[in-house]
N, C-alpha and C positions, 0 to 999 in steps of 0.2 A: 504494500500500500504506500502510495506517495504521501509525503508529509503535507499536512494542511497548512494553509497560509492564514495568518491572523488578518483581521480587517485592515490594520495598518500596513501590513506587507502587501495586501491586495491593492490598497490605495497607492502605495509606492510603485507597484508594478504597472497599474493602469493609468497612473497620474490623475486619478479622480479623488475627490475629497472623501473622507471617511463618512461624512453625513450622506453624501450621494450614494455611496455603496450600501449604507443602511436602508435608504429609501428604495433603491433598486431591489435589494433582497426582500424587503417587506412587500413590494409589489410583484415579486417573483419575475423580475426583468433579467436578473443575472443569476447564473447557477451558483448555489451555495449549499453548505452543510450547516444545519442547526443542531447543536448539542446543548440541550438545556436552553439557556438564554443567550448563549454565545454563538456567534456566526463565524464560520470558517470557509475557505475557498480552496479549490484544487487548481493548481497552476495550469494544468492541461485544459481544464474546462474554461478558465479565464481566457487563455489563448484562443480557443475555438470560438468563444463568445465575441471577442474582439474581431476575429476574422469575419464572422457573420455580420458584424456591424459595418464592415468596410463598404465603401461606395466606389464603384468602378467608374472611371471617367467616361464621358460621352465621346463617341467617335466623332472626329472632325467632319466626316461626310454628312452626319445627321444634323449638324449645326447649320450648315449652309442652306 
């Protein structure tokens, strides 16, 4: 099992604020693990989530 990241470690990794991560976890926007009242994250799932949030640029041909 891979080690779990704390909310601060996940914030450092994603460059999001801790408060934002708490909000995303509460709204189930970001994958997380809840153990009691504490929230943890798996680095692999965070990487996949960021990849899914990526926006691909529009092709130049479609802009003209």
